[in-house]
KOLVEX-748315 format. One line per 8 residues: for each residue x, y, z of C-alpha. Coordinates in steps of 0.02 Angstrom, whole numbers. Layout:
// KOLVEX-748315
X,Y,Z | ... $
END
This chain:
// KOLVEX-748315
3177,3481,5356 | 3333,3548,5439 | 3413,3471,5592 | 3564,3518,5696 | 3703,3434,5599 | 3673,3256,5654 | 3606,3164,5805 | 3573,2979,5801 $
3617,2819,5889 | 3769,2731,5816 | 3704,2598,5696 | 3820,2461,5755 | 3763,2484,5934 | 3581,2479,5885 | 3605,2317,5790 | 3703,2241,5931 $
3562,2275,6052 | 3420,2236,5935 | 3483,2072,5867 | 3568,1993,6014 | 3419,1890,6065 | 3399,1702,6057 | 3264,1594,5980 | 3100,1609,6074 $
3145,1778,6150 | 3012,1911,6173 | 3027,2070,6071 | 2994,2255,6097 | 3001,2398,5973 | 3015,2580,6026 | 2930,2725,5939 | 3101,2795,5894 $
3137,2638,5792 | 3249,2543,5912 | 3203,2361,5936 | 3264,2230,6060 | 3242,2046,6093 | 3235,2001,6277 | 3225,1831,6360 | 3061,1879,6443 $
2941,2029,6439 | 2800,2044,6566 | 2661,2172,6552 | 2635,2278,6707 | 2542,2432,6760 | 2582,2571,6637 | 2717,2477,6544 | 2823,2322,6521 $
2955,2236,6627 | 3102,2173,6527 | 3181,2029,6622 | 3370,2013,6616 | 3485,1900,6714 | 3548,2043,6822 | 3381,2130,6848 | 3233,2212,6765 $
3208,2361,6649 | 3040,2449,6654 | 2980,2530,6493 | 2829,2645,6490 | 2694,2602,6363 | 2704,2777,6291 | 2879,2738,6227 | 2829,2576,6139 $
2757,2547,5966 | 2752,2357,5970 | 2781,2217,6095 | 2768,2029,6076 | 2767,1920,6230 | 2776,1731,6240 | 2678,1614,6353 | 2757,1478,6459 $
2785,1370,6305 | 2885,1507,6221 | 2749,1550,6094 | 2708,1733,6060 | 2545,1794,6133 | 2455,1915,6016 | 2377,2070,6093 | 2262,2124,5950 $
2155,2041,5816 | 2278,2100,5684 | 2425,2022,5776 | 2326,1861,5800 | 2283,1853,5615 | 2461,1884,5561 | 2530,1755,5681 | 2403,1628,5617 $
2476,1657,5444 | 2649,1618,5509 | 2705,1799,5504 | 2811,1891,5632 | 2852,2076,5654 | 3014,2137,5576 | 3063,2320,5561 | 2886,2384,5564 $
2819,2252,5445 | 2749,2076,5459 | 2854,1949,5365 | 2874,1761,5358 | 2965,1695,5512 | 3095,1608,5405 | 3132,1771,5314 | 3143,1866,5479 $
3262,1737,5551 | 3369,1741,5394 | 3382,1931,5391 | 3408,1942,5579 | 3548,1815,5572 | 3629,1906,5427 | 3622,2076,5512 | 3678,2004,5678 $
3828,1926,5591 | 3868,2090,5504 | 3850,2186,5667 | 3964,2063,5757 | 4095,2078,5621 | 4081,2268,5626 | 4106,2270,5814 | 4254,2152,5803 $
4328,2261,5666 | 4301,2418,5771 | 4384,2339,5923 | 4536,2294,5819 | 4561,2478,5779 | 4535,2552,5952 | 4721,2552,5985 | 4807,2703,5909 $
4941,2595,5830 | 4802,2504,5736 | 4699,2660,5695 | 4604,2684,5534 | 4677,2806,5408 | 4574,2887,5270 | 4597,3039,5159 | 4464,3154,5089 $
4485,3305,4975 | 4553,3419,5113 | 4580,3310,5267 | 4680,3160,5325 | 4580,3065,5456 | 4665,2953,5583 | 4537,2879,5701 | 4484,2741,5819 $
4295,2762,5805 | 4193,2645,5693 | 4228,2674,5509 | 4047,2706,5460 | 4028,2837,5596 | 4183,2929,5540 | 4118,2935,5361 | 3972,3041,5422 $
4092,3167,5497 | 4200,3167,5341 | 4051,3222,5236 | 4006,3359,5361 | 4182,3427,5371 | 4208,3430,5183 | 4044,3522,5160 | 4092,3645,5296 $
4261,3674,5213 | 4179,3711,5045 | 4042,3824,5115 | 4159,3927,5223 | 4301,3954,5099 | 4174,4005,4965 | 4082,4130,5076 | 4241,4208,5143 $
4335,4206,4978 | 4480,4103,5046 | 4598,4040,4913 | 4678,3880,4971 | 4857,3852,4917 | 4856,3693,4811 | 5019,3647,4898 | 4933,3657,5068 $
4946,3491,5157 | 4786,3406,5208 | 4741,3439,5388 | 4774,3292,5502 | 4614,3253,5600 | 4639,3139,5751 | 4471,3070,5806 | 4464,2962,5963 $
4330,2840,6018 | 4306,2911,6194 | 4360,3048,6312 | 4485,2950,6415 | 4576,2883,6263 | 4581,3058,6189 | 4668,3125,6344 | 4785,2976,6351 $
4845,2984,6170 | 4829,3168,6122 | 4910,3235,6280 | 4775,3369,6295 | 4754,3445,6469 | 4597,3399,6566 | 4454,3514,6521 | 4513,3541,6342 $
4382,3437,6251 | 4459,3471,6080 | 4594,3578,6004 | 4670,3640,5841 | 4859,3643,5841 | 4910,3787,5727 | 5098,3757,5735 | 5186,3612,5652 $
5134,3476,5652 | 4964,3556,5618 | 4821,3446,5675 | 4645,3440,5746 | 4604,3329,5895 | 4435,3284,5969 | 4338,3132,6030 | 4171,3048,6003 $
4050,3057,6149 | 3921,2921,6119 | 3812,2990,6260 | 3813,3168,6193 | 3845,3174,6007 | 3788,3355,5999 | 3940,3398,6105 | 4053,3305,5983 $
3981,3404,5838 | 3996,3571,5928 | 4179,3539,5966 | 4218,3478,5792 | 4141,3626,5703 | 4212,3752,5825 | 4389,3687,5810 | 4376,3662,5622 $
4332,3847,5608 | 4499,3888,5686 | 4583,3790,5547 | 4480,3875,5411 | 4522,4050,5474 | 4703,3995,5493 | 4705,3971,5303 | 4675,4158,5278 $
4856,4186,5330 | 4949,4039,5405 | 5075,4156,5489 | 4946,4265,5577 | 4869,4239,5749 | 4693,4309,5768 | 4641,4392,5933 | 4519,4291,6039 $
4370,4408,6024 | 4356,4369,5839 | 4442,4200,5834 | 4341,4110,5968 | 4182,4209,5934 | 4173,4170,5748 | 4203,3986,5790 | 4054,3995,5909 $
3949,4082,5777 | 3979,3941,5653 | 3962,3810,5789 | 3775,3842,5797 | 3750,3804,5613 | 3619,3681,5554 | 3630,3549,5420 | 3507,3488,5289 $
3560,3306,5258 | 3458,3292,5099 | 3517,3450,5012 | 3686,3443,5100 | 3673,3628,5139 | 3724,3725,5294 | 3626,3867,5370 | 3716,3986,5487 $
3671,4121,5612 | 3572,4017,5736 | 3568,4059,5921 | 3694,3983,6040 | 3565,3965,6177 | 3691,3905,6306 | 3792,4064,6281 | 3634,4168,6287 $
3591,4100,6460 | 3755,4170,6526 | 3716,4338,6446 | 3542,4342,6521 | 3624,4319,6691 | 3745,4462,6657 | 3609,4579,6593 | 3501,4546,6748 $
3651,4592,6856 | 3683,4747,6749 | 3857,4680,6709 | 3870,4736,6529 | 4033,4706,6437 | 4129,4854,6367 | 4174,4833,6183 | 4347,4910,6182 $
4391,4816,6341 | 4340,4651,6258 | 4439,4688,6101 | 4597,4715,6202 | 4579,4553,6301 | 4710,4420,6266 | 4622,4279,6360 | 4439,4224,6359 $
4340,4134,6494 | 4167,4056,6478 | 4074,4221,6500 | 4186,4307,6373 | 4147,4169,6248 | 3965,4219,6269 | 3995,4405,6248 | 4110,4376,6100 $
3985,4261,6014 | 3846,4389,6038 | 3949,4530,5962 | 3997,4428,5809 | 3817,4367,5792 | 3757,4547,5801 | 3877,4601,5664 | 3853,4450,5550 $
3663,4461,5559 | 3656,4651,5534 | 3624,4705,5356 | 3733,4859,5376 | 3880,4779,5465 | 3892,4601,5398 | 3994,4630,5239 | 4108,4764,5317 $
4143,4650,5465 | 4194,4507,5351 | 4312,4626,5260 | 4381,4683,5427 | 4412,4503,5479 | 4510,4468,5320 | 4601,4635,5332 | 4676,4595,5502 $
4776,4457,5420 | 4795,4524,5243 | 4783,4714,5229 | 4957,4788,5203 | 4903,4949,5289 | 4868,4859,5453 | 5010,4874,5579 | 5063,4704,5644 $
5189,4653,5775 | 5281,4493,5819 | 5182,4369,5923 | 5292,4217,5942 | 5401,4114,5825 | 5353,4167,5647 | 5177,4223,5694 | 5116,4402,5690 $
4973,4486,5782 | 4881,4652,5788 | 4879,4752,5949 | 4717,4806,6033 | 4725,4990,5984 | 4760,4945,5803 | 4616,4821,5801 | 4500,4960,5860 $
4566,5080,5726 | 4542,4953,5587 | 4369,4902,5649 | 4312,5084,5648 | 4386,5106,5474 | 4297,4957,5397 | 4131,4988,5485 | 4137,5173,5441 $
4129,5234,5622 | 4213,5378,5714 | 4205,5288,5881 | 4135,5128,5954 | 4017,5199,6085 | 3866,5198,5971 | 3908,5023,5909 | 3926,4962,6088 $
3753,5031,6130 | 3677,4946,5976 | 3759,4782,6025 | 3696,4791,6204 | 3519,4827,6147 | 3531,4681,6025 | 3585,4564,6165 | 3441,4621,6276 $
3320,4578,6135 | 3381,4399,6111 | 3261,4268,6179 | 3278,4088,6232 | 3163,3972,6138 | 3178,3819,6251 | 3262,3741,6402 | 3403,3686,6288 $
3503,3842,6329 | 3505,3802,6514 | 3561,3625,6475 | 3706,3686,6369 | 3751,3824,6492 | 3756,3698,6634 | 3876,3587,6537 | 3989,3733,6492 $
3989,3797,6672 | 4031,3621,6730 | 4179,3610,6611 | 4244,3781,6664 | 4235,3734,6848 | 4093,3854,6889 | 4013,3732,7009 | 3875,3840,7084 $
3819,3911,6917 | 3818,3738,6837 | 3704,3670,6973 | 3586,3818,6957 | 3574,3798,6768 | 3540,3611,6783 | 3401,3645,6906 | 3328,3780,6794 $
3328,3666,6642 | 3234,3535,6742 | 3113,3664,6812 | 3081,3727,6635 | 3022,3552,6588 | 3166,3468,6498 | 3134,3290,6442 | 3314,3261,6394 $
3376,3108,6489 | 3557,3162,6466 | 3523,3320,6566 | 3458,3220,6714 | 3606,3102,6702 | 3731,3247,6693 | 3649,3331,6843 | 3655,3167,6938 $
3843,3158,6911 | 3858,3341,6963 | 3765,3299,7124 | 3882,3153,7152 | 4032,3267,7140 | 3942,3390,7254 | 3923,3257,7388 | 3735,3230,7368 $
3717,3049,7311 | 3537,3031,7374 | 3473,3166,7255 | 3590,3099,7121 | 3498,2932,7133 | 3334,3022,7095 | 3408,3109,6943 | 3480,2948,6871 $
3314,2860,6897 | 3229,2999,6799 | 3355,2980,6658 | 3317,2794,6653 | 3130,2828,6651 | 3152,2934,6494 | 3276,2816,6409 | 3267,2646,6493 $
3391,2559,6376 | 3543,2670,6406 | 3670,2563,6498 | 3770,2712,6560 | 3621,2778,6657 | 3614,2614,6755 | 3801,2623,6784 | 3788,2800,6853 $
3636,2751,6958 | 3735,2607,7030 | 3880,2720,7075 | 3763,2844,7159 | 3674,2706,7255 | 3840,2641,7320 | 3890,2816,7374 | 3722,2832,7463 $
3757,2672,7560 | 3662,2543,7457 | 3810,2435,7404 | 3705,2285,7354 | 3582,2386,7250 | 3722,2483,7168 | 3814,2326,7119 | 3654,2255,7043 $
3630,2411,6936 | 3809,2401,6872 | 3786,2218,6826 | 3627,2263,6733 | 3722,2399,6639 | 3850,2271,6583 | 3713,2153,6525 | 3633,2291,6422 $
3799,2337,6338 | 3912,2183,6350 | 4030,2243,6212 | 4074,2416,6279 | 4251,2412,6353 | 4241,2587,6431 | 4078,2541,6517 | 4160,2384,6585 $
4309,2483,6648 | 4199,2610,6738 | 4093,2472,6815 | 4248,2402,6898 | 4320,2572,6945 | 4217,2710,7024 | 4234,2848,6896 | 4119,2999,6895 $
4140,3094,6733 | 4223,3263,6750 | 4161,3395,6630 $
END
């Protein structure tokens, strides 16, 4: 089975939540494998109320695989004959199995201790001066995220390096220094330490000192992966000729093409050529408005905005997936930086570039074309034939529009994703924050409540709900939600900071 590179809850956080209970606590296990011990669980209509000191969390029965509730004496009350029989034998549930209570307590204590040590270790390294430093075959990682989490990314990036350099025939100079990868534990710390401008959620620095910078978004790991693989592609194409600067229509577009790759974690194989549905949503908008992009005009552009990223991705996708054009296009890409017959001109410092007219000449040469009109028509027809397969594209397009400051379009895409039936709690939470920034806290409250309904154990959703409630005039209710968020995630310093300071995430 293939999955988009990787999406899972950080193990240390899961352990911290699942093993933080005390003796006699009730227990609940979700169908996705997460388990929690809570001081008290009460069954209600359609679900369970998890009682915390700062408030209650309601969990729908459809999300739960197992729940054990105690009576007034603190003893578990079985719900089925099987549970009753197992409890009579002195067994208790543990990770989907029934085991002896002493064994459960022993293993729970051991894992809780390991989780605590892991969190303490991670906190020690969240200051850049105390960062972790590791080296792999081709990269030097300096990072403030948990060590085990970074190891997952190290495997992915090394595999990506091997797959890409092999397919494109890139010979890496053995004297080439390992790329410095700076990996930060959250967005704010990334901006603080890297010096990146707001809105730049990752970047590859191609002048000395060469480095790659990005951050880990625990609420949206897919975004982290997209950024990492996009920016890493810039580094890999940089290796073709380290003194050449590629034009944006091929540089950014090829990075987007590879950014949609999928990963088989068992075979450790990449598959490429998948649809960037978020980009496709923007193209569907443009096609409906009959605003088709001219090919030669795009090639000559020196700057790309969000819509141009979409057009550029679609053109590279068209070429790479076309039996006739794929191999010639790859040769063209390499030729821009390597072919001695290509006319280059100074760009800045020691870097060279190829002008727009020369790019067009070389593209026609390698594709065997007299002009680009026919190719442009083929490309446009190809774009018109691309289809969305889910609401995911609208979710991604909304986030991209948000980051590029296209406020109206972002709101429309969020609403469309919801109308199309998304069940992604992050989309509702993101839209809630968008509504907050748009001055509509009442509707934002509804969106955050929906996010919580879909994922009732995400502390950030309660934090954002609390902020929206305060903006809507319910100061007391908002404060209660923020306190509940802190109780759900007591060891998250960024959550604690936001709870004390009204911060609505900017995209």
